[in-house]
N, C-alpha and C positions, 0 to 999 in steps of 0.2 A: 550531529546536528554541526549546519551550516552555519560558517562566519561570514560576514561580509567580507570583503577584499580591503586589506591594508593600504593605506593611501599615504602620503608625504608632497606639502606643501614645499618646493623649489622657487627661493626667489633669485631676483638681478638686480641688486639696492643699483638706484646709481646715487649715491650719498656722499659727501666730503669728512674729515673730522677734525676734530682736533684733540691731540692730544695723547699721553697711550696710557697711561696708567690709575687705574680706577679700583679703589678700596670701598670695598659694596659689603651693608650687614643686611643680613637677610632677615625683612619682615615673619610676616605672616604667610607665609607659601608662595612669597611672587617669586614668577620664576625669571624676572626684568636682567638678573645676572649676569646667566648662561646667553641672554641674547644680545650681551653685551660681550657676548666671549665672538661669538658668530662675527658681531660687530667687525672684526680686530681689534679691538679692546684687549689690555693686559688686566684682565682681576682679578685680585684678591681677597678673600673675604675674610671681616674683621668681626672676629669676638670683642669682648668689650673688656675686656684686659690686654687688647689693641690698640685702641681705642688714646692714645698718649700724642701729645703735639709736637715731638720730638719723629715722633713715627711717622705719624700722618702727612710727614712736611715731603712723603716722598710721592706723592699724590700729585694727579693734576687735578682729578674732582674726585669727591668721596657720594657717594648714595648711600641715601636709607633706602631701605622696602620698608612696600608698606606697613602703615602702624605699628614700625617699631616703638613705638612710646606707650602704645598699648598695651604690646604682649613680651621685650625686654622688660625687668621689674629692674629701678632703679637707674633706666639709659639715662632719663635726665640730667643725671648728675655729670654725662659728659659733655654738658655745654661747656662750660668753659675751654677742656680740649678743644672741642670743633669749634668756637670762636675764634677763635684764636693760630687754628690754620686756616680760615676762614680772610681774617685777619692782612695775614702774610702774606696773601693770593691765594686761593685756595680757592673751590669751588665749592660749596655742599650743596647740596640735589637733595631734599623733604618733599616723597610721599606722603599719602594722606594717611591722618591720623583720627580716629573717631571720640568725641565725646566723654565717656567712658573714663579716658586713659588722666583727668584733666579737676583739679578740682578748684576755679581761680574763684577768686571772689571780687573775679571784676568784671563780669561776663564774660568769663573764659578765654580771658585776652592770654595767649600765652609769652608772657613774657618766657619762660622757663625754657625753649628752645629756640630761637630765633633770637635775632641783635634786637629786632626790635617785636613788641606785639602783633597779633593779630588774633583773631577767635576761631573758631572751629564750629561750626552748625551739623548742622544735617541734611540740608542743601545737595541735592542734585540737577542734575541732566539725565536723566536717562532715555529720549530720545536718540537712540543713534544717528540720524537723519537731521539732528537739531542746530539750525545753523552757527558757527565757532565765527565771528566777529574780529577783526586787527584795531584794535584800541594804539597801541605802540607800532605801525608798522613799520616807523623806521629801527624799529630797535633791534641790536643787534640779532637778539635770537631768533631774530625771522628772519637775518636775511648771510651770515653768516655763521658756517662756510657754506651753507645751504638757502637759498632763497624759496623761501615758502611759501605757496601762494593756495589758495582752495582746494586745488586737487590732491594737497597732501591731509586736506580733514574729508578726504572720500572717504568709503567703504570700511568705516571702523566699524567695532562687535559691541556688541549687549548694552553700551552705556558711552555719553562722552566723559561724566566725571561726575563725584561725590565726596560731599560732606566739607564741603565748598566754604570758606572760613565769609561773617559776614558783615565784620569789621575788623579796622587793619590798618595799619599805623604809617602816615604819610610817605615815609622814607621807604619803601613799595609801591613800585610799578606795577599796573594791573595791565599785563597785555591783550589776554586774551578776553571774549566778554559769549557764554553764550546761554540758554533756554526753553526751556520747555515749551510747546504752544498755550500760547495762554496766562504765560507765568514772565516775572519778575529778571529781568537780566540777572543776571550770574559773570561779575567780572572779575574772581580770585579762582582761579582754575589755574592763573599761571603769573604766580607772587612773586619779583622780584627785584631786590633791593643789593644795594650794591654796599659795603663793610670791609672799611680799610680799604688794602688794594686788590677785595678781595666777594664773588660771589655769595649771597645766597639765598634760593633758591628755594620755595616752599611750595607744589604742583599735587592738586586733587586730579589731573587731569588720570583715564585709567591707561595710562602707561602699559603696566602688569596687565591687559588684556588681549590692549594691541598688539605691542609686541612681540609673545609668542606667538599670537592669530596671523604671522606676517603682514599687518597693514603698510605697506613702504612708509605714506607717509606722516606714520606714529615714527619711522624707523628716522627720518628725515632730519624732524624737530628734536626728536629727544639725542642727535647728535650734536645739533647743536645750542641748546642748553647744555649740557656734556661740554661743547665748548668756550661754552661766555668764560672772558676772561678782559682784565681789568689794568688794559698800559698803562696808566695814567698812575704815579705816586699818590699814596694818601695823603 
């Protein structure tokens, strides 16, 4: 039996980052935490028993893997500790979740997982080369520590984003917009809200596909998301 030649992709990425210590909760089989290690971060994998405020404060950023709220029973119970972490100056990055995890009487407005509400939907951007527009070009997430340009949105794989919120509270800033051909703009792939001294991020772009695939621009954008800092007192 003949087997195909083994191949490996090596990248020489030009990006900068802030912070060193990342806490990561693995979601539904995502491998983003391995990409963060390759980026030079010190990544600690967190279990449910590790999520309490005095433990989280040692991390510059805490990242929740894809569909954490779908796959980990009772994860919503950690809201108080996570919000305290953000309020005291941490950055919390939450990747996409799907509707079945939630039973909200308010059009799926998810007060249970963020500091302010938003509504998860089944809306996607499936065209891998769909235009992504900068709604907030001056926001720090597009400028610090890496200047993000349209070139960073090239070469993506499989899809742009999935399960994008349909509604969100005004405290969130919508940073990027995209849509499939002939469909309405989807502005909620990257929502960011300052909360206390820190930042809460909800992002439904497919980082779990882009980072393992070695998409250079995805590394630069995700480094900026993780590097979000609020230097002002709450």
